[in-house]
Backbone bond lengths (Angstrom), bond angles and torsions (degrees), N, CA, C in turn:
res aa  C-N    CA-C-N  psi(-1)  N-CA   C-N-CA  omega(-1)  CA-C   N-CA-C  phi
1 M - - - 1.388 - - 1.478 105.13 -
2 R 1.430 118.31 133.52 1.376 117.70 176.33 1.504 110.20 -116.75
3 L 1.252 122.86 141.88 1.401 124.77 178.22 1.543 102.72 -132.57
4 R 1.314 118.50 124.59 1.481 120.05 -176.02 1.509 107.50 -118.01
5 N 1.366 112.09 149.77 1.471 128.57 170.30 1.561 106.99 51.57
6 I 1.262 118.46 57.64 1.468 121.43 164.26 1.512 113.66 -100.38
7 R 1.342 115.66 117.04 1.473 119.72 178.11 1.509 111.31 -114.85
8 G 1.217 114.63 98.11 1.544 116.88 -173.20 1.560 109.22 -86.26
9 T 1.316 118.53 122.92 1.475 123.87 175.29 1.474 108.54 -91.25
10 E 1.200 114.66 156.15 1.462 124.27 -177.23 1.578 114.88 -52.71
11 G 1.243 117.47 110.51 1.461 122.20 -175.63 1.495 113.64 85.71
12 E 1.322 117.79 6.72 1.489 120.02 -175.33 1.710 101.91 -81.72
13 D 1.296 112.39 135.58 1.460 121.53 175.57 1.533 107.59 -91.11
14 L 1.369 116.24 97.53 1.476 121.64 -178.16 1.492 112.35 -71.99
15 E 1.355 118.13 -11.72 1.429 118.89 179.90 1.627 107.73 -98.30
16 A 1.207 119.98 0.00 1.528 120.37 -179.31 1.445 111.86 -64.59
17 P 1.260 123.34 148.11 1.510 121.10 172.86 1.563 111.79 -59.80
18 G 1.362 108.37 136.48 1.567 112.63 -175.87 1.558 115.97 81.85
19 S 1.396 116.31 -3.67 1.442 115.22 176.79 1.473 110.12 -73.78
20 R 1.342 121.23 166.54 1.380 124.16 177.16 1.412 113.01 -57.18
21 L 1.340 122.17 -33.41 1.278 127.95 -176.10 1.592 112.00 -59.62
22 N 1.316 109.38 -49.82 1.510 118.25 -175.04 1.480 109.86 -75.86
23 R 1.359 121.58 -7.20 1.498 121.67 175.14 1.569 113.82 -93.79
24 Q 1.262 115.78 5.67 1.501 117.01 -170.73 1.586 110.59 -94.85
25 D 1.328 115.06 156.65 1.469 125.64 176.84 1.498 106.28 -92.57
26 Y 1.344 112.64 148.49 1.458 124.21 -179.90 1.427 112.31 -125.17
27 S 1.291 117.51 145.58 1.455 128.04 169.83 1.471 109.69 -142.73
28 I 1.325 116.94 144.06 1.455 121.36 -175.66 1.583 108.73 -105.96
29 T 1.263 115.14 127.33 1.480 120.03 174.45 1.622 104.55 -103.48
30 K 1.256 118.98 120.11 1.455 120.12 178.78 1.564 111.01 -112.00
31 L 1.225 119.90 132.20 1.461 124.44 175.43 1.533 109.22 -124.64
32 F 1.335 114.49 123.37 1.378 121.47 -178.55 1.523 108.53 61.95
33 K 1.391 115.82 -145.56 1.472 118.08 -177.36 1.564 112.24 -82.46
34 N 1.335 116.90 -34.15 1.398 121.56 -178.13 1.497 111.82 -98.93
35 P 1.227 127.92 123.69 1.442 126.80 -173.94 1.634 107.97 -75.29
36 I 1.261 111.59 147.67 1.446 123.39 167.20 1.468 107.34 -107.74
37 M 1.289 119.74 121.32 1.477 125.67 -178.81 1.494 106.24 -106.43
38 R 1.333 112.39 151.61 1.448 115.62 176.06 1.647 105.72 -128.31
39 L 1.259 108.12 129.39 1.484 116.22 176.87 1.489 108.43 -104.96
40 E 1.344 116.18 118.50 1.466 121.08 -173.71 1.667 103.80 -119.41
41 F 1.343 106.56 141.02 1.457 116.21 -175.13 1.540 109.70 -159.32
42 S 1.274 121.08 171.66 1.449 130.84 -179.99 1.450 107.58 -107.85
43 T 1.342 124.65 139.21 1.333 125.75 167.63 1.449 115.65 -124.53
44 K 1.425 115.88 170.18 1.465 116.20 -176.05 1.517 107.86 -99.43
45 G 1.383 121.76 -0.27 1.492 117.28 -175.89 1.556 110.54 76.68
46 Y 1.305 114.47 -172.79 1.422 124.12 168.79 1.559 111.63 50.77
47 N 1.404 113.47 51.90 1.512 116.37 -177.39 1.392 118.86 68.88
48 D 1.376 117.99 30.70 1.461 124.86 -177.94 1.645 100.18 -70.35
49 I 1.271 114.23 124.12 1.504 117.57 -179.52 1.547 107.93 -111.34
50 V 1.315 116.09 122.13 1.460 118.73 177.16 1.429 110.83 -119.11
51 D 1.436 115.18 127.79 1.457 126.51 168.40 1.477 112.07 -64.06
52 I 1.314 122.66 110.70 1.471 126.79 -177.61 1.487 107.50 -111.79
53 S 1.305 124.00 9.81 1.466 124.59 -179.38 1.520 112.39 -60.40
54 G 1.282 120.83 -51.33 1.444 124.24 179.81 1.587 113.69 -53.64
55 Q 1.335 118.71 -43.71 1.373 121.12 178.76 1.458 112.47 -71.93
56 V 1.386 120.50 -39.48 1.441 119.24 175.47 1.350 116.66 -65.28
57 K 1.380 116.04 -36.71 1.513 122.22 172.89 1.529 115.10 -59.90
58 K 1.314 106.29 -45.24 1.533 112.44 174.03 1.610 116.17 -57.63
59 I 1.250 110.90 -42.93 1.549 118.61 179.57 1.487 109.93 -67.64
60 V 1.323 117.83 -37.78 1.484 121.69 175.46 1.497 108.72 -64.39
61 K 1.280 119.72 -47.19 1.511 125.34 -179.65 1.540 108.25 -56.59
62 E 1.283 115.63 -51.47 1.502 121.11 -176.41 1.496 110.96 -67.68
63 S 1.370 119.99 -22.28 1.368 119.65 177.07 1.519 119.49 -70.51
64 G 1.369 110.45 -17.68 1.530 116.88 179.45 1.493 111.72 74.89
65 V 1.283 122.70 -0.78 1.413 125.62 -177.19 1.546 107.67 -76.16
66 K 1.382 121.20 117.58 1.440 126.73 176.94 1.458 113.23 -77.93
67 D 1.254 121.43 -48.94 1.537 126.78 -178.32 1.546 110.78 -131.59
68 G 1.293 113.51 130.11 1.471 116.73 175.19 1.558 108.95 168.55
69 V 1.291 118.42 -141.18 1.325 128.93 -173.22 1.566 111.29 -138.41
70 C 1.360 114.36 133.15 1.474 114.57 171.65 1.508 110.99 -106.95
71 I 1.348 122.59 119.49 1.333 123.52 173.80 1.537 113.66 -99.88
72 V 1.374 115.72 130.67 1.482 119.37 179.93 1.624 102.59 -114.01
73 F 1.296 114.77 129.69 1.449 119.27 -175.71 1.595 111.85 -131.59
74 L 1.244 119.01 137.97 1.496 124.84 171.55 1.442 105.73 -101.10
75 A 1.338 118.55 125.40 1.469 123.08 168.72 1.503 101.85 -91.37
76 G 1.348 112.50 85.77 1.517 119.09 173.09 1.488 108.01 178.71
77 S 1.307 115.07 162.53 1.452 115.16 -177.09 1.575 114.10 -113.27
78 T 1.344 122.60 13.02 1.415 121.14 177.36 1.501 108.21 -124.96
79 G 1.277 123.39 35.41 1.449 123.85 172.15 1.509 106.79 -146.63
80 A 1.330 114.86 179.51 1.489 122.34 -172.35 1.478 108.35 -155.90
81 I 1.323 114.26 149.63 1.450 120.30 171.16 1.650 110.26 -117.21
82 T 1.257 116.69 135.95 1.405 115.65 179.45 1.587 108.50 -162.25
83 T 1.365 119.22 -175.88 1.473 119.51 179.23 1.576 108.26 -117.92
84 I 1.308 115.27 153.72 1.380 122.95 -179.62 1.503 112.54 -165.87
85 E 1.270 118.37 159.34 1.461 119.62 169.48 1.478 105.24 -77.62
86 Y 1.382 116.33 111.54 1.433 126.32 -172.60 1.529 112.24 -80.35
87 E 1.354 113.61 78.53 1.515 122.16 -179.51 1.415 105.69 -142.66
88 G 1.374 118.93 147.24 1.392 128.74 179.95 1.552 121.55 -40.71
89 G 1.274 114.76 -47.12 1.427 121.51 177.16 1.630 116.28 -60.49
90 V 1.290 111.73 -48.11 1.534 119.93 177.66 1.514 107.86 -70.13
91 I 1.300 119.52 -41.34 1.551 120.27 174.91 1.496 110.77 -55.36
92 S 1.385 113.53 -50.70 1.485 114.46 178.08 1.526 117.07 -59.05
93 D 1.427 112.52 -37.32 1.450 118.57 178.48 1.542 112.73 -62.25
94 L 1.465 109.86 -42.62 1.493 115.03 -179.02 1.532 109.24 -63.43
95 R 1.333 119.30 -48.27 1.376 114.72 179.37 1.500 117.78 -62.44
96 R 1.416 118.57 -33.14 1.404 118.31 174.32 1.501 115.73 -63.79
97 V 1.322 117.08 -39.80 1.364 127.13 179.86 1.584 110.05 -65.84
98 L 1.266 118.37 -45.22 1.454 124.50 178.98 1.571 107.78 -60.67
99 E 1.396 115.78 -42.03 1.450 117.98 179.40 1.509 112.88 -64.12
100 K 1.378 117.72 -25.07 1.455 123.49 -177.78 1.633 106.30 -82.82
101 I 1.229 114.55 -33.67 1.493 115.14 -170.71 1.653 107.36 -88.43
102 A 1.220 118.81 -41.86 1.438 121.50 169.78 1.522 110.88 -133.95
103 P 1.339 119.11 91.29 1.410 125.79 -177.24 1.576 112.54 -63.21
104 M 1.263 115.43 137.06 1.511 117.86 176.06 1.446 113.65 -54.79
105 N 1.405 118.45 -43.21 1.482 119.51 -173.87 1.539 113.89 -98.31
106 D 1.365 116.73 26.23 1.626 118.85 175.52 1.472 103.68 -77.72
107 D 1.248 112.39 176.04 1.508 125.02 -178.56 1.539 106.38 -95.32
108 Y 1.359 117.30 112.19 1.385 123.77 -173.81 1.594 109.89 -120.56
109 E 1.360 115.84 128.55 1.472 119.27 179.18 1.500 113.51 -51.55
110 H 1.381 114.56 -41.13 1.513 123.19 175.29 1.483 110.56 -46.99
111 N 1.304 118.68 -48.37 1.423 124.90 -176.11 1.566 113.70 -67.60
112 R 1.269 114.81 -30.34 1.418 117.44 179.76 1.571 107.08 -80.03
113 K 1.252 124.25 -32.95 1.384 128.38 171.21 1.563 114.83 -67.91
114 W 1.234 118.22 -52.37 1.494 125.41 -166.19 1.489 111.73 -105.52
115 H 1.359 119.13 -16.08 1.558 123.12 -179.85 1.478 116.47 51.48
116 D 1.328 115.60 34.20 1.493 122.99 177.97 1.399 113.57 -104.05
117 G 1.323 127.78 -12.75 1.341 133.08 169.93 1.540 114.41 76.37
118 N 1.348 117.54 15.71 1.373 123.14 -171.92 1.607 115.01 -113.98
119 G 1.511 111.90 19.72 1.421 115.88 178.33 1.425 113.59 -50.85
120 Y 1.358 115.76 -45.86 1.524 121.39 -176.68 1.487 110.92 -55.53
121 A 1.381 117.86 -38.29 1.503 121.03 -177.89 1.538 117.23 -65.70
122 H 1.313 111.38 -30.93 1.523 120.32 172.93 1.485 112.60 -74.49
123 V 1.340 116.16 -30.31 1.511 118.65 178.01 1.523 105.55 -75.03
124 R 1.207 118.34 -50.93 1.528 123.92 -178.97 1.546 108.47 -51.64
125 S 1.400 112.73 -49.97 1.532 115.81 178.10 1.388 114.92 -56.25
126 A 1.357 114.52 -43.31 1.512 117.99 179.32 1.501 111.47 -63.92
127 L 1.335 117.86 -34.50 1.513 116.42 -178.50 1.484 109.53 -77.17
128 L 1.298 124.59 -42.06 1.444 124.65 -179.04 1.582 117.71 -88.15
129 K 1.294 114.49 -18.03 1.484 121.81 175.46 1.479 113.93 77.21
130 P 1.357 114.58 146.36 1.448 126.47 -179.21 1.486 111.88 -87.71
131 T 1.323 123.38 2.64 1.446 122.59 -176.98 1.413 110.08 -137.98
132 F 1.340 116.22 150.15 1.492 122.90 174.11 1.483 111.83 -144.24
133 S 1.184 119.14 134.99 1.445 126.96 174.59 1.546 114.68 -105.40
134 V 1.430 118.40 134.33 1.368 117.65 176.04 1.499 107.75 -133.25
135 P 1.341 118.81 133.60 1.461 120.54 172.86 1.473 115.67 -60.76
136 I 1.363 113.92 151.38 1.449 125.02 177.06 1.530 108.00 -113.88
137 E 1.293 121.40 124.65 1.477 120.45 171.00 1.469 104.01 -138.22
138 N 1.387 111.10 140.62 1.519 120.37 -173.68 1.429 117.87 47.06
139 G 1.402 116.99 35.82 1.443 122.37 178.48 1.449 116.24 81.22
140 E 1.348 122.14 6.85 1.423 128.79 -176.47 1.530 114.27 -130.91
141 L 1.397 111.08 139.21 1.487 114.93 171.84 1.508 111.55 -50.31
142 V 1.327 118.61 144.26 1.399 119.01 173.02 1.516 110.51 -100.95
143 L 1.336 111.56 95.02 1.568 121.06 -177.15 1.462 103.36 -121.52
144 G 1.399 114.24 151.66 1.484 119.24 170.44 1.549 111.95 -68.09
145 K 1.246 111.24 164.12 1.520 120.48 -178.19 1.571 113.15 -49.48
146 W 1.355 116.78 -41.30 1.476 124.78 -178.64 1.500 111.93 -102.18
147 Q 1.237 119.18 9.12 1.497 120.68 -169.83 1.588 112.56 -97.39
148 Q 1.217 117.88 121.50 1.526 116.62 171.48 1.475 107.97 -119.56
149 L 1.302 111.81 161.38 1.344 124.87 176.93 1.479 111.60 -96.39
150 I 1.431 116.89 123.48 1.513 120.00 -168.51 1.504 111.12 -125.16
151 F 1.234 119.82 152.09 1.393 127.71 169.43 1.474 107.31 -108.57
152 I 1.349 119.78 135.23 1.447 121.62 178.91 1.578 105.75 -124.85
153 D 1.279 116.65 126.91 1.540 124.82 176.36 1.460 103.86 -97.48
154 F 1.244 121.62 116.90 1.387 129.66 174.88 1.539 118.24 -91.00
155 D 1.383 115.94 -17.43 1.448 120.37 -174.92 1.474 114.91 -58.64
156 N 1.321 115.73 168.93 1.454 122.26 -174.22 1.555 112.16 -98.39
157 R 1.332 117.11 26.99 1.413 123.58 179.38 1.591 113.10 -167.28
158 P 1.258 117.56 157.93 1.432 116.69 175.43 1.579 115.55 -59.25
159 R 1.321 116.35 143.69 1.476 117.70 -174.85 1.472 111.16 -133.90
160 E 1.232 121.02 156.58 1.427 127.11 164.03 1.580 105.24 -94.97
161 R 1.341 116.64 121.10 1.445 120.36 -173.22 1.604 109.27 -114.59
162 E 1.300 113.53 157.53 1.431 120.50 179.68 1.516 110.53 -140.43
163 L 1.280 120.70 109.88 1.467 124.60 173.16 1.566 111.57 -89.29
164 I 1.198 113.68 135.24 1.551 116.68 175.91 1.539 104.71 -102.92
165 I 1.427 111.77 124.33 1.448 115.85 175.04 1.430 110.84 -117.02
166 K 1.378 112.81 126.60 1.456 127.03 178.79 1.464 112.88 -112.95
167 I 1.279 117.39 127.14 1.517 120.43 179.05 1.491 108.77 -106.33
168 L 1.305 127.20 114.47 1.382 134.82 178.18 1.532 109.22 -97.53
169 P 1.279 117.58 110.41 1.567 116.22 171.84 1.451 113.13 -74.81
170 S 1.314 116.71 150.35 1.508 126.45 175.30 1.562 106.02 -60.40
171 C 1.237 112.97 145.54 1.478 119.11 171.82 1.479 106.68 -84.17
172 E 1.317 117.00 125.98 1.424 118.58 179.29 1.468 107.83 -113.25
173 K 1.327 111.67 135.51 1.524 120.31 -177.54 1.559 103.55 -81.20
174 K 1.362 108.63 126.01 1.448 119.44 176.19 1.548 111.34 -83.93
175 E 1.284 120.46 133.40 1.422 117.75 176.47 1.475 112.29 -109.28
């Protein structure tokens, strides 16, 4: 399934009628028995945080898998996928803590070698990780009541991003 040019702003409901998400075109790419879906969207960079829960839930539902695991992966080294309560206070807190752990303006060897100024983005990505796995039970992601799946773009410029989503069904013993 492809989703292009989604830019979520903090607190924006991407599933709401008339939102950018609901105006997109979809196509499914199936490989082997279990499809690999690609979720494509634009980001603003600089710790842009996008709630991807609704789209990943929709992909899981459309997969028809009742029990298994959903793996979400970024093929890139300046972003991360994690979970959080997606609300303004926690989002601000996360950005503040990330700046303390890996400050944007710190001295990074990467910047000396490549002169691109995004050494901090690589460090943040390495700490939070570019992949996340969520169990699937009864055809739904197993997430807590206030837990959303998010993508964070740490890079120092807007980017076109592609998340790879793989649904792995549970192996059932046949009797």
